[in-house]
PDB file of N, CA, C and O in Angstrom:
ATOM      1  N   UNK A   1       0.856  -1.217   0.024  1.00  0.00           N
ATOM      2  CA  UNK A   1      -0.037  -0.002  -0.052  1.00  0.00           C
ATOM      3  C   UNK A   1       0.908   1.277  -0.043  1.00  0.00           C
ATOM      4  O   UNK A   1       1.886   1.364   0.699  1.00  0.00           O
ATOM      5  N   UNK A   2       0.539   2.202  -0.890  1.00  0.00           N
ATOM      6  CA  UNK A   2       1.316   3.339  -0.948  1.00  0.00           C
ATOM      7  C   UNK A   2       0.610   4.595  -0.388  1.00  0.00           C
ATOM      8  O   UNK A   2      -0.566   4.817  -0.678  1.00  0.00           O
ATOM      9  N   UNK A   3       1.250   5.334   0.331  1.00  0.00           N
ATOM     10  CA  UNK A   3       0.650   6.564   0.970  1.00  0.00           C
ATOM     11  C   UNK A   3       1.216   7.765   0.253  1.00  0.00           C
ATOM     12  O   UNK A   3       2.429   7.947   0.152  1.00  0.00           O
ATOM     13  N   UNK A   4       0.294   8.590  -0.248  1.00  0.00           N
ATOM     14  CA  UNK A   4       0.657   9.806  -1.000  1.00  0.00           C
ATOM     15  C   UNK A   4       0.447  10.962  -0.114  1.00  0.00           C
ATOM     16  O   UNK A   4      -0.701  11.245   0.228  1.00  0.00           O
ATOM     17  N   UNK A   5       1.447  11.651   0.285  1.00  0.00           N
ATOM     18  CA  UNK A   5       1.433  12.793   1.153  1.00  0.00           C
ATOM     19  C   UNK A   5       1.466  14.096   0.382  1.00  0.00           C
ATOM     20  O   UNK A   5       2.245  14.247  -0.559  1.00  0.00           O
ATOM     21  N   UNK A   6       0.614  15.049   0.782  1.00  0.00           N
ATOM     22  CA  UNK A   6       0.507  16.315   0.100  1.00  0.00           C
ATOM     23  C   UNK A   6       1.018  17.525   1.118  1.00  0.00           C
ATOM     24  O   UNK A   6       0.507  17.587   2.236  1.00  0.00           O
ATOM     25  N   UNK A   7       1.836  18.300   0.799  1.00  0.00           N
ATOM     26  CA  UNK A   7       2.205  19.401   1.481  1.00  0.00           C
ATOM     27  C   UNK A   7       1.184  20.543   1.271  1.00  0.00           C
ATOM     28  O   UNK A   7       1.071  21.065   0.161  1.00  0.00           O
ATOM     29  N   UNK A   8       0.480  20.912   2.271  1.00  0.00           N
ATOM     30  CA  UNK A   8      -0.594  21.916   2.211  1.00  0.00           C
ATOM     31  C   UNK A   8      -0.126  23.262   2.653  1.00  0.00           C
ATOM     32  O   UNK A   8      -0.929  24.171   2.863  1.00  0.00           O
ATOM     33  N   UNK A   9       1.172  23.403   2.797  1.00  0.00           N
ATOM     34  CA  UNK A   9       1.779  24.706   3.179  1.00  0.00           C
ATOM     35  C   UNK A   9       2.281  24.817   4.622  1.00  0.00           C
ATOM     36  O   UNK A   9       1.678  24.304   5.565  1.00  0.00           O
ATOM     37  N   UNK A  10       3.426  25.520   4.744  1.00  0.00           N
ATOM     38  CA  UNK A  10       4.044  25.819   5.977  1.00  0.00           C
ATOM     39  C   UNK A  10       4.414  24.539   6.790  1.00  0.00           C
ATOM     40  O   UNK A  10       4.300  24.530   8.015  1.00  0.00           O
ATOM     41  N   UNK A  11       4.822  23.551   6.146  1.00  0.00           N
ATOM     42  CA  UNK A  11       5.214  22.282   6.814  1.00  0.00           C
ATOM     43  C   UNK A  11       4.056  21.382   7.257  1.00  0.00           C
ATOM     44  O   UNK A  11       4.260  20.433   8.014  1.00  0.00           O
ATOM     45  N   UNK A  12       2.883  21.674   6.800  1.00  0.00           N
ATOM     46  CA  UNK A  12       1.763  20.769   7.113  1.00  0.00           C
ATOM     47  C   UNK A  12       1.501  19.817   5.960  1.00  0.00           C
ATOM     48  O   UNK A  12       1.601  20.182   4.789  1.00  0.00           O
ATOM     49  N   UNK A  13       1.165  18.595   6.320  1.00  0.00           N
ATOM     50  CA  UNK A  13       1.096  17.509   5.359  1.00  0.00           C
ATOM     51  C   UNK A  13      -0.172  16.778   5.660  1.00  0.00           C
ATOM     52  O   UNK A  13      -0.515  16.543   6.819  1.00  0.00           O
ATOM     53  N   UNK A  14      -0.921  16.392   4.532  1.00  0.00           N
ATOM     54  CA  UNK A  14      -2.073  15.465   4.721  1.00  0.00           C
ATOM     55  C   UNK A  14      -1.895  14.211   3.772  1.00  0.00           C
ATOM     56  O   UNK A  14      -1.098  14.170   2.835  1.00  0.00           O
ATOM     57  N   UNK A  15      -2.737  13.212   4.143  1.00  0.00           N
ATOM     58  CA  UNK A  15      -2.740  11.939   3.378  1.00  0.00           C
ATOM     59  C   UNK A  15      -3.737  12.156   2.284  1.00  0.00           C
ATOM     60  O   UNK A  15      -4.914  12.332   2.599  1.00  0.00           O
ATOM     61  N   UNK A  16      -3.371  12.160   1.013  1.00  0.00           N
ATOM     62  CA  UNK A  16      -4.249  12.389  -0.134  1.00  0.00           C
ATOM     63  C   UNK A  16      -5.375  11.298  -0.290  1.00  0.00           C
ATOM     64  O   UNK A  16      -6.400  11.541  -0.926  1.00  0.00           O
ATOM     65  N   UNK A  17      -5.153  10.156   0.284  1.00  0.00           N
ATOM     66  CA  UNK A  17      -6.121   9.047   0.264  1.00  0.00           C
ATOM     67  C   UNK A  17      -7.355   9.411   1.071  1.00  0.00           C
ATOM     68  O   UNK A  17      -8.445   8.893   0.826  1.00  0.00           O
ATOM     69  N   UNK A  18      -7.170  10.334   2.065  1.00  0.00           N
ATOM     70  CA  UNK A  18      -8.263  10.709   2.989  1.00  0.00           C
ATOM     71  C   UNK A  18      -9.066  11.922   2.569  1.00  0.00           C
ATOM     72  O   UNK A  18     -10.136  12.173   3.124  1.00  0.00           O
ATOM     73  N   UNK A  19      -8.562  12.702   1.573  1.00  0.00           N
ATOM     74  CA  UNK A  19      -9.124  13.869   1.105  1.00  0.00           C
ATOM     75  C   UNK A  19     -10.292  13.579   0.230  1.00  0.00           C
ATOM     76  O   UNK A  19     -10.129  12.869  -0.762  1.00  0.00           O
ATOM     77  N   UNK A  20     -11.484  14.087   0.530  1.00  0.00           N
ATOM     78  CA  UNK A  20     -12.697  13.945  -0.221  1.00  0.00           C
ATOM     79  C   UNK A  20     -12.866  15.094  -1.229  1.00  0.00           C
ATOM     80  O   UNK A  20     -13.242  14.886  -2.382  1.00  0.00           O
ATOM     81  N   UNK A  21     -12.563  16.362  -0.729  1.00  0.00           N
ATOM     82  CA  UNK A  21     -12.756  17.543  -1.542  1.00  0.00           C
ATOM     83  C   UNK A  21     -11.739  18.614  -1.182  1.00  0.00           C
ATOM     84  O   UNK A  21     -11.234  18.693  -0.062  1.00  0.00           O
ATOM     85  N   UNK A  22     -11.467  19.429  -2.184  1.00  0.00           N
ATOM     86  CA  UNK A  22     -10.632  20.644  -1.915  1.00  0.00           C
ATOM     87  C   UNK A  22     -11.521  21.819  -2.388  1.00  0.00           C
ATOM     88  O   UNK A  22     -11.858  21.884  -3.570  1.00  0.00           O
ATOM     89  N   UNK A  23     -11.891  22.710  -1.521  1.00  0.00           N
ATOM     90  CA  UNK A  23     -12.901  23.801  -1.740  1.00  0.00           C
ATOM     91  C   UNK A  23     -12.327  25.149  -1.550  1.00  0.00           C
ATOM     92  O   UNK A  23     -11.552  25.353  -0.616  1.00  0.00           O
ATOM     93  N   UNK A  24     -12.674  26.119  -2.411  1.00  0.00           N
ATOM     94  CA  UNK A  24     -12.252  27.533  -2.246  1.00  0.00           C
ATOM     95  C   UNK A  24     -13.001  27.948  -1.011  1.00  0.00           C
ATOM     96  O   UNK A  24     -14.108  27.466  -0.770  1.00  0.00           O
ATOM     97  N   UNK A  25     -12.432  28.822  -0.229  1.00  0.00           N
ATOM     98  CA  UNK A  25     -12.954  29.198   1.078  1.00  0.00           C
ATOM     99  C   UNK A  25     -13.733  30.409   1.119  1.00  0.00           C
ATOM    100  O   UNK A  25     -14.186  30.786   2.199  1.00  0.00           O
ATOM    101  N   UNK A  26     -13.951  31.100  -0.005  1.00  0.00           N
ATOM    102  CA  UNK A  26     -14.600  32.432   0.070  1.00  0.00           C
ATOM    103  C   UNK A  26     -16.110  32.406   0.113  1.00  0.00           C
ATOM    104  O   UNK A  26     -16.692  33.409   0.527  1.00  0.00           O
ATOM    105  N   UNK A  27     -16.821  31.304  -0.295  1.00  0.00           N
ATOM    106  CA  UNK A  27     -18.263  31.292  -0.372  1.00  0.00           C
ATOM    107  C   UNK A  27     -18.868  31.252   0.942  1.00  0.00           C
ATOM    108  O   UNK A  27     -18.287  30.616   1.822  1.00  0.00           O
ATOM    109  N   UNK A  28     -20.058  31.902   1.218  1.00  0.00           N
ATOM    110  CA  UNK A  28     -20.668  32.066   2.389  1.00  0.00           C
ATOM    111  C   UNK A  28     -21.095  30.638   3.046  1.00  0.00           C
ATOM    112  O   UNK A  28     -20.926  30.474   4.254  1.00  0.00           O
ATOM    113  N   UNK A  29     -21.619  29.661   2.280  1.00  0.00           N
ATOM    114  CA  UNK A  29     -21.880  28.363   2.843  1.00  0.00           C
ATOM    115  C   UNK A  29     -20.623  27.700   3.353  1.00  0.00           C
ATOM    116  O   UNK A  29     -20.659  27.020   4.378  1.00  0.00           O
ATOM    117  N   UNK A  30     -19.592  27.869   2.714  1.00  0.00           N
ATOM    118  CA  UNK A  30     -18.265  27.217   3.183  1.00  0.00           C
ATOM    119  C   UNK A  30     -17.830  27.836   4.453  1.00  0.00           C
ATOM    120  O   UNK A  30     -17.350  27.114   5.326  1.00  0.00           O
ATOM    121  N   UNK A  31     -17.965  29.199   4.646  1.00  0.00           N
ATOM    122  CA  UNK A  31     -17.618  29.835   5.857  1.00  0.00           C
ATOM    123  C   UNK A  31     -18.510  29.327   6.978  1.00  0.00           C
ATOM    124  O   UNK A  31     -18.015  29.119   8.086  1.00  0.00           O
ATOM    125  N   UNK A  32     -19.799  29.118   6.744  1.00  0.00           N
ATOM    126  CA  UNK A  32     -20.631  28.528   7.767  1.00  0.00           C
ATOM    127  C   UNK A  32     -20.232  27.067   8.118  1.00  0.00           C
ATOM    128  O   UNK A  32     -20.304  26.654   9.275  1.00  0.00           O
ATOM    129  N   UNK A  33     -19.817  26.316   7.101  1.00  0.00           N
ATOM    130  CA  UNK A  33     -19.337  24.995   7.373  1.00  0.00           C
ATOM    131  C   UNK A  33     -18.081  24.934   8.246  1.00  0.00           C
ATOM    132  O   UNK A  33     -17.906  24.050   9.086  1.00  0.00           O
ATOM    133  N   UNK A  34     -17.197  25.950   7.992  1.00  0.00           N
ATOM    134  CA  UNK A  34     -15.969  26.048   8.775  1.00  0.00           C
ATOM    135  C   UNK A  34     -16.302  26.383  10.183  1.00  0.00           C
ATOM    136  O   UNK A  34     -15.777  25.784  11.121  1.00  0.00           O
ATOM    137  N   UNK A  35     -17.181  27.348  10.340  1.00  0.00           N
ATOM    138  CA  UNK A  35     -17.613  27.730  11.801  1.00  0.00           C
ATOM    139  C   UNK A  35     -18.249  26.562  12.475  1.00  0.00           C
ATOM    140  O   UNK A  35     -17.989  26.329  13.655  1.00  0.00           O
ATOM    141  N   UNK A  36     -19.018  25.861  11.833  1.00  0.00           N
ATOM    142  CA  UNK A  36     -19.712  24.720  12.452  1.00  0.00           C
ATOM    143  C   UNK A  36     -18.649  23.660  12.858  1.00  0.00           C
ATOM    144  O   UNK A  36     -18.742  23.024  13.908  1.00  0.00           O
ATOM    145  N   UNK A  37     -17.653  23.510  11.986  1.00  0.00           N
ATOM    146  CA  UNK A  37     -16.580  22.444  12.267  1.00  0.00           C
ATOM    147  C   UNK A  37     -15.794  22.968  13.482  1.00  0.00           C
ATOM    148  O   UNK A  37     -15.424  22.175  14.348  1.00  0.00           O
ATOM    149  N   UNK A  38     -15.559  24.144  13.557  1.00  0.00           N
ATOM    150  CA  UNK A  38     -14.742  24.741  14.621  1.00  0.00           C
ATOM    151  C   UNK A  38     -15.465  24.637  15.919  1.00  0.00           C
ATOM    152  O   UNK A  38     -14.850  24.318  16.936  1.00  0.00           O
ATOM    153  N   UNK A  39     -16.727  24.890  15.932  1.00  0.00           N
ATOM    154  CA  UNK A  39     -17.612  24.727  17.106  1.00  0.00           C
ATOM    155  C   UNK A  39     -17.697  23.267  17.621  1.00  0.00           C
ATOM    156  O   UNK A  39     -17.878  22.992  18.807  1.00  0.00           O
ATOM    157  N   UNK A  40     -17.553  22.366  16.642  1.00  0.00           N
ATOM    158  CA  UNK A  40     -17.687  20.944  17.026  1.00  0.00           C
ATOM    159  C   UNK A  40     -16.327  20.268  17.182  1.00  0.00           C
ATOM    160  O   UNK A  40     -16.294  19.057  17.404  1.00  0.00           O
ATOM    161  N   UNK A  41     -15.204  20.979  17.081  1.00  0.00           N
ATOM    162  CA  UNK A  41     -13.951  20.450  17.268  1.00  0.00           C
ATOM    163  C   UNK A  41     -13.531  19.582  16.139  1.00  0.00           C
ATOM    164  O   UNK A  41     -12.738  18.663  16.348  1.00  0.00           O
ATOM    165  N   UNK A  42     -14.019  19.818  14.933  1.00  0.00           N
ATOM    166  CA  UNK A  42     -13.707  19.015  13.714  1.00  0.00           C
ATOM    167  C   UNK A  42     -12.899  19.757  12.736  1.00  0.00           C
ATOM    168  O   UNK A  42     -12.709  19.297  11.610  1.00  0.00           O
ATOM    169  N   UNK A  43     -12.411  20.894  13.120  1.00  0.00           N
ATOM    170  CA  UNK A  43     -11.542  21.709  12.170  1.00  0.00           C
ATOM    171  C   UNK A  43     -10.059  21.607  12.607  1.00  0.00           C
ATOM    172  O   UNK A  43      -9.728  21.581  13.792  1.00  0.00           O
ATOM    173  N   UNK A  44      -9.210  21.554  11.597  1.00  0.00           N
ATOM    174  CA  UNK A  44      -7.746  21.561  11.857  1.00  0.00           C
ATOM    175  C   UNK A  44      -7.238  22.706  11.040  1.00  0.00           C
ATOM    176  O   UNK A  44      -7.329  22.738   9.813  1.00  0.00           O
ATOM    177  N   UNK A  45      -6.661  23.711  11.825  1.00  0.00           N
ATOM    178  CA  UNK A  45      -6.188  24.893  11.213  1.00  0.00           C
ATOM    179  C   UNK A  45      -4.748  24.766  10.919  1.00  0.00           C
ATOM    180  O   UNK A  45      -3.901  24.732  11.810  1.00  0.00           O
ATOM    181  N   UNK A  46      -4.452  24.690   9.528  1.00  0.00           N
ATOM    182  CA  UNK A  46      -2.994  24.525   9.128  1.00  0.00           C
ATOM    183  C   UNK A  46      -2.581  25.753   8.396  1.00  0.00           C
ATOM    184  O   UNK A  46      -1.675  25.676   7.565  1.00  0.00           O
ATOM    185  N   UNK A  47      -3.191  26.894   8.648  1.00  0.00           N
ATOM    186  CA  UNK A  47      -2.803  28.193   8.040  1.00  0.00           C
ATOM    187  C   UNK A  47      -1.592  28.893   8.666  1.00  0.00           C
ATOM    188  O   UNK A  47      -0.966  29.740   8.028  1.00  0.00           O
ATOM    189  N   UNK A  48      -1.269  28.550   9.887  1.00  0.00           N
ATOM    190  CA  UNK A  48      -0.258  29.201  10.670  1.00  0.00           C
ATOM    191  C   UNK A  48      -0.437  30.708  10.727  1.00  0.00           C
ATOM    192  O   UNK A  48       0.490  31.497  10.545  1.00  0.00           O
ATOM    193  N   UNK A  49      -1.708  31.062  10.995  1.00  0.00           N
ATOM    194  CA  UNK A  49      -2.002  32.481  11.178  1.00  0.00           C
ATOM    195  C   UNK A  49      -2.289  33.318   9.951  1.00  0.00           C
ATOM    196  O   UNK A  49      -2.574  34.513  10.033  1.00  0.00           O
ATOM    197  N   UNK A  50      -2.206  32.659   8.822  1.00  0.00           N
ATOM    198  CA  UNK A  50      -2.552  33.362   7.486  1.00  0.00           C
ATOM    199  C   UNK A  50      -4.010  33.210   7.128  1.00  0.00           C
ATOM    200  O   UNK A  50      -4.752  32.435   7.732  1.00  0.00           O
ATOM    201  N   UNK A  51      -4.400  33.980   6.122  1.00  0.00           N
ATOM    202  CA  UNK A  51      -5.763  33.899   5.662  1.00  0.00           C
ATOM    203  C   UNK A  51      -6.087  32.467   5.061  1.00  0.00           C
ATOM    204  O   UNK A  51      -5.310  31.914   4.282  1.00  0.00           O
ATOM    205  N   UNK A  52      -7.198  31.945   5.443  1.00  0.00           N
ATOM    206  CA  UNK A  52      -7.685  30.626   4.871  1.00  0.00           C
ATOM    207  C   UNK A  52      -8.083  30.845   3.395  1.00  0.00           C
ATOM    208  O   UNK A  52      -8.930  31.681   3.079  1.00  0.00           O
ATOM    209  N   UNK A  53      -7.478  30.111   2.558  1.00  0.00           N
ATOM    210  CA  UNK A  53      -7.864  30.234   1.061  1.00  0.00           C
ATOM    211  C   UNK A  53      -8.534  28.982   0.500  1.00  0.00           C
ATOM    212  O   UNK A  53      -9.237  29.032  -0.509  1.00  0.00           O
ATOM    213  N   UNK A  54      -8.277  27.749   1.245  1.00  0.00           N
ATOM    214  CA  UNK A  54      -9.004  26.662   0.800  1.00  0.00           C
ATOM    215  C   UNK A  54      -9.215  25.722   1.949  1.00  0.00           C
ATOM    216  O   UNK A  54      -8.527  25.756   2.970  1.00  0.00           O
ATOM    217  N   UNK A  55     -10.240  24.846   1.728  1.00  0.00           N
ATOM    218  CA  UNK A  55     -10.681  23.898   2.721  1.00  0.00           C
ATOM    219  C   UNK A  55     -10.478  22.544   2.111  1.00  0.00           C
ATOM    220  O   UNK A  55     -10.837  22.314   0.956  1.00  0.00           O
ATOM    221  N   UNK A  56      -9.869  21.589   2.923  1.00  0.00           N
ATOM    222  CA  UNK A  56      -9.839  20.206   2.537  1.00  0.00           C
ATOM    223  C   UNK A  56     -10.790  19.442   3.395  1.00  0.00           C
ATOM    224  O   UNK A  56     -10.668  19.442   4.620  1.00  0.00           O
ATOM    225  N   UNK A  57     -11.772  18.765   2.752  1.00  0.00           N
ATOM    226  CA  UNK A  57     -12.757  17.915   3.509  1.00  0.00           C
ATOM    227  C   UNK A  57     -12.202  16.480   3.461  1.00  0.00           C
ATOM    228  O   UNK A  57     -11.893  15.877   2.434  1.00  0.00           O
ATOM    229  N   UNK A  58     -12.121  16.014   4.747  1.00  0.00           N
ATOM    230  CA  UNK A  58     -11.438  14.695   4.912  1.00  0.00           C
ATOM    231  C   UNK A  58     -12.615  13.592   5.012  1.00  0.00           C
ATOM    232  O   UNK A  58     -13.767  13.921   5.295  1.00  0.00           O
ATOM    233  N   UNK A  59     -12.257  12.347   4.774  1.00  0.00           N
ATOM    234  CA  UNK A  59     -13.235  11.306   4.795  1.00  0.00           C
ATOM    235  C   UNK A  59     -13.812  11.023   6.242  1.00  0.00           C
ATOM    236  O   UNK A  59     -14.839  10.356   6.368  1.00  0.00           O
ATOM    237  N   UNK A  60     -13.137  11.538   7.326  1.00  0.00           N
ATOM    238  CA  UNK A  60     -13.601  11.411   8.693  1.00  0.00           C
ATOM    239  C   UNK A  60     -14.557  12.436   9.023  1.00  0.00           C
ATOM    240  O   UNK A  60     -15.120  12.398  10.117  1.00  0.00           O
ATOM    241  N   UNK A  61     -14.801  13.361   8.177  1.00  0.00           N
ATOM    242  CA  UNK A  61     -15.752  14.509   8.535  1.00  0.00           C
ATOM    243  C   UNK A  61     -14.976  15.754   9.042  1.00  0.00           C
ATOM    244  O   UNK A  61     -15.566  16.815   9.243  1.00  0.00           O
ATOM    245  N   UNK A  62     -13.633  15.607   9.247  1.00  0.00           N
ATOM    246  CA  UNK A  62     -12.858  16.760   9.641  1.00  0.00           C
ATOM    247  C   UNK A  62     -12.728  17.608   8.438  1.00  0.00           C
ATOM    248  O   UNK A  62     -12.917  17.180   7.300  1.00  0.00           O
ATOM    249  N   UNK A  63     -12.368  18.946   8.752  1.00  0.00           N
ATOM    250  CA  UNK A  63     -11.950  19.877   7.682  1.00  0.00           C
ATOM    251  C   UNK A  63     -10.590  20.358   8.018  1.00  0.00           C
ATOM    252  O   UNK A  63     -10.265  20.556   9.189  1.00  0.00           O
ATOM    253  N   UNK A  64      -9.797  20.549   7.032  1.00  0.00           N
ATOM    254  CA  UNK A  64      -8.510  21.136   7.227  1.00  0.00           C
ATOM    255  C   UNK A  64      -8.425  22.459   6.506  1.00  0.00           C
ATOM    256  O   UNK A  64      -8.787  22.556   5.333  1.00  0.00           O
ATOM    257  N   UNK A  65      -7.963  23.455   7.178  1.00  0.00           N
ATOM    258  CA  UNK A  65      -7.876  24.868   6.578  1.00  0.00           C
ATOM    259  C   UNK A  65      -6.427  25.046   6.133  1.00  0.00           C
ATOM    260  O   UNK A  65      -5.489  24.764   6.878  1.00  0.00           O
ATOM    261  N   UNK A  66      -6.274  25.513   4.917  1.00  0.00           N
ATOM    262  CA  UNK A  66      -5.059  25.814   4.349  1.00  0.00           C
ATOM    263  C   UNK A  66      -4.940  27.189   3.806  1.00  0.00           C
ATOM    264  O   UNK A  66      -5.939  27.753   3.361  1.00  0.00           O
ATOM    265  N   UNK A  67      -3.766  27.767   3.816  1.00  0.00           N
ATOM    266  CA  UNK A  67      -3.511  29.178   3.388  1.00  0.00           C
ATOM    267  C   UNK A  67      -3.124  29.121   1.926  1.00  0.00           C
ATOM    268  O   UNK A  67      -2.882  30.182   1.351  1.00  0.00           O
ATOM    269  N   UNK A  68      -3.045  27.987   1.286  1.00  0.00           N
ATOM    270  CA  UNK A  68      -2.749  27.874  -0.197  1.00  0.00           C
ATOM    271  C   UNK A  68      -4.085  27.834  -0.981  1.00  0.00           C
ATOM    272  O   UNK A  68      -5.149  27.424  -0.515  1.00  0.00           O
ATOM    273  N   UNK A  69      -3.902  28.289  -2.172  1.00  0.00           N
ATOM    274  CA  UNK A  69      -5.059  28.247  -3.163  1.00  0.00           C
ATOM    275  C   UNK A  69      -5.378  26.875  -3.595  1.00  0.00           C
ATOM    276  O   UNK A  69      -4.444  26.079  -3.699  1.00  0.00           O
ATOM    277  N   UNK A  70      -6.610  26.490  -3.865  1.00  0.00           N
ATOM    278  CA  UNK A  70      -6.866  25.174  -4.392  1.00  0.00           C
ATOM    279  C   UNK A  70      -6.044  24.836  -5.625  1.00  0.00           C
ATOM    280  O   UNK A  70      -5.600  23.698  -5.779  1.00  0.00           O
ATOM    281  N   UNK A  71      -5.838  25.793  -6.490  1.00  0.00           N
ATOM    282  CA  UNK A  71      -5.084  25.621  -7.715  1.00  0.00           C
ATOM    283  C   UNK A  71      -3.618  25.211  -7.468  1.00  0.00           C
ATOM    284  O   UNK A  71      -3.003  24.465  -8.230  1.00  0.00           O
ATOM    285  N   UNK A  72      -3.108  25.746  -6.357  1.00  0.00           N
ATOM    286  CA  UNK A  72      -1.724  25.406  -5.901  1.00  0.00           C
ATOM    287  C   UNK A  72      -1.666  23.981  -5.546  1.00  0.00           C
ATOM    288  O   UNK A  72      -0.808  23.216  -5.988  1.00  0.00           O
ATOM    289  N   UNK A  73      -2.622  23.643  -4.720  1.00  0.00           N
ATOM    290  CA  UNK A  73      -2.665  22.108  -4.287  1.00  0.00           C
ATOM    291  C   UNK A  73      -2.876  21.249  -5.442  1.00  0.00           C
ATOM    292  O   UNK A  73      -2.199  20.228  -5.560  1.00  0.00           O
ATOM    293  N   UNK A  74      -3.765  21.573  -6.316  1.00  0.00           N
ATOM    294  CA  UNK A  74      -4.002  20.819  -7.555  1.00  0.00           C
ATOM    295  C   UNK A  74      -2.588  20.636  -8.349  1.00  0.00           C
ATOM    296  O   UNK A  74      -2.160  19.540  -8.709  1.00  0.00           O
ATOM    297  N   UNK A  75      -2.017  21.717  -8.535  1.00  0.00           N
ATOM    298  CA  UNK A  75      -0.689  21.646  -9.320  1.00  0.00           C
ATOM    299  C   UNK A  75       0.319  20.742  -8.581  1.00  0.00           C
ATOM    300  O   UNK A  75       1.055  19.999  -9.231  1.00  0.00           O
ATOM    301  N   UNK A  76       0.368  20.790  -7.222  1.00  0.00           N
ATOM    302  CA  UNK A  76       1.269  20.000  -6.534  1.00  0.00           C
ATOM    303  C   UNK A  76       0.931  18.463  -6.680  1.00  0.00           C
ATOM    304  O   UNK A  76       1.818  17.610  -6.724  1.00  0.00           O
ATOM    305  N   UNK A  77      -0.335  18.189  -6.748  1.00  0.00           N
ATOM    306  CA  UNK A  77      -0.749  16.740  -6.892  1.00  0.00           C
ATOM    307  C   UNK A  77      -0.375  16.336  -8.229  1.00  0.00           C
ATOM    308  O   UNK A  77       0.254  15.291  -8.395  1.00  0.00           O
ATOM    309  N   UNK A  78      -0.726  17.111  -9.238  1.00  0.00           N
ATOM    310  CA  UNK A  78      -0.466  16.748 -10.703  1.00  0.00           C
ATOM    311  C   UNK A  78       1.043  16.540 -10.966  1.00  0.00           C
ATOM    312  O   UNK A  78       1.454  15.581 -11.620  1.00  0.00           O
ATOM    313  N   UNK A  79       1.869  17.501 -10.417  1.00  0.00           N
ATOM    314  CA  UNK A  79       3.311  17.444 -10.664  1.00  0.00           C
ATOM    315  C   UNK A  79       4.006  16.499  -9.759  1.00  0.00           C
ATOM    316  O   UNK A  79       5.160  16.153 -10.013  1.00  0.00           O
ATOM    317  N   UNK A  80       3.364  16.056  -8.703  1.00  0.00           N
ATOM    318  CA  UNK A  80       3.983  15.195  -7.748  1.00  0.00           C
ATOM    319  C   UNK A  80       4.925  15.869  -6.776  1.00  0.00           C
ATOM    320  O   UNK A  80       5.605  15.187  -6.010  1.00  0.00           O
ATOM    321  N   UNK A  81       4.984  17.170  -6.785  1.00  0.00           N
ATOM    322  CA  UNK A  81       5.868  17.938  -5.895  1.00  0.00           C
ATOM    323  C   UNK A  81       5.226  18.121  -4.478  1.00  0.00           C
ATOM    324  O   UNK A  81       5.882  18.612  -3.559  1.00  0.00           O
ATOM    325  N   UNK A  82       4.017  17.742  -4.332  1.00  0.00           N
ATOM    326  CA  UNK A  82       3.361  17.817  -2.999  1.00  0.00           C
ATOM    327  C   UNK A  82       3.820  16.723  -2.029  1.00  0.00           C
ATOM    328  O   UNK A  82       3.612  16.820  -0.819  1.00  0.00           O
ATOM    329  N   UNK A  83       4.422  15.728  -2.560  1.00  0.00           N
ATOM    330  CA  UNK A  83       4.775  14.548  -1.868  1.00  0.00           C
ATOM    331  C   UNK A  83       6.056  14.906  -1.007  1.00  0.00           C
ATOM    332  O   UNK A  83       6.893  15.709  -1.419  1.00  0.00           O
ATOM    333  N   UNK A  84       6.152  14.287   0.166  1.00  0.00           N
ATOM    334  CA  UNK A  84       7.309  14.436   0.931  1.00  0.00           C
ATOM    335  C   UNK A  84       8.077  13.065   0.935  1.00  0.00           C
ATOM    336  O   UNK A  84       7.576  12.002   1.302  1.00  0.00           O
ATOM    337  N   UNK A  85       9.376  13.233   0.471  1.00  0.00           N
ATOM    338  CA  UNK A  85      10.204  11.964   0.447  1.00  0.00           C
ATOM    339  C   UNK A  85       9.674  10.979  -0.554  1.00  0.00           C
ATOM    340  O   UNK A  85       9.853   9.770  -0.406  1.00  0.00           O
ATOM    341  N   UNK A  86       8.983  11.519  -1.635  1.00  0.00           N
ATOM    342  CA  UNK A  86       8.468  10.611  -2.590  1.00  0.00           C
ATOM    343  C   UNK A  86       7.261   9.853  -2.052  1.00  0.00           C
ATOM    344  O   UNK A  86       6.476  10.399  -1.276  1.00  0.00           O
ATOM    345  N   UNK A  87       7.108   8.562  -2.473  1.00  0.00           N
ATOM    346  CA  UNK A  87       6.067   7.724  -2.015  1.00  0.00           C
ATOM    347  C   UNK A  87       6.544   6.828  -0.898  1.00  0.00           C
ATOM    348  O   UNK A  87       7.599   6.200  -0.983  1.00  0.00           O
ATOM    349  N   UNK A  88       5.759   6.783   0.135  1.00  0.00           N
ATOM    350  CA  UNK A  88       6.223   5.924   1.314  1.00  0.00           C
ATOM    351  C   UNK A  88       5.339   4.645   1.286  1.00  0.00           C
ATOM    352  O   UNK A  88       4.143   4.739   1.008  1.00  0.00           O
ATOM    353  N   UNK A  89       5.878   3.538   1.552  1.00  0.00           N
ATOM    354  CA  UNK A  89       5.093   2.241   1.609  1.00  0.00           C
ATOM    355  C   UNK A  89       4.852   1.983   3.099  1.00  0.00           C
ATOM    356  O   UNK A  89       5.601   2.356   4.002  1.00  0.00           O
ATOM    357  N   UNK A  90       3.714   1.297   3.242  1.00  0.00           N
ATOM    358  CA  UNK A  90       3.292   0.980   4.649  1.00  0.00           C
ATOM    359  C   UNK A  90       3.161  -0.558   4.715  1.00  0.00           C
ATOM    360  O   UNK A  90       2.823  -1.104   5.765  1.00  0.00           O
TER     361      UNK A  90
END
């Protein structure tokens, strides 16, 4: 089994197999979703104090806040540069 890790900015990494969606953070319904997740303890803030630009929805129901644009994450996945130390096997 291979685990593909994606650098979501500022030294934060997620497992791509667990990501359900990558969403732009500007829409009002998304902001409400983020607030609800924060209230329920289901939000992981990986922005390091910067403005949230995209949301990663995980298969566990958690959401991860990132300061990178969704397009940046998409390019990292496509180019393979988002991986840390290449592909790791488990």
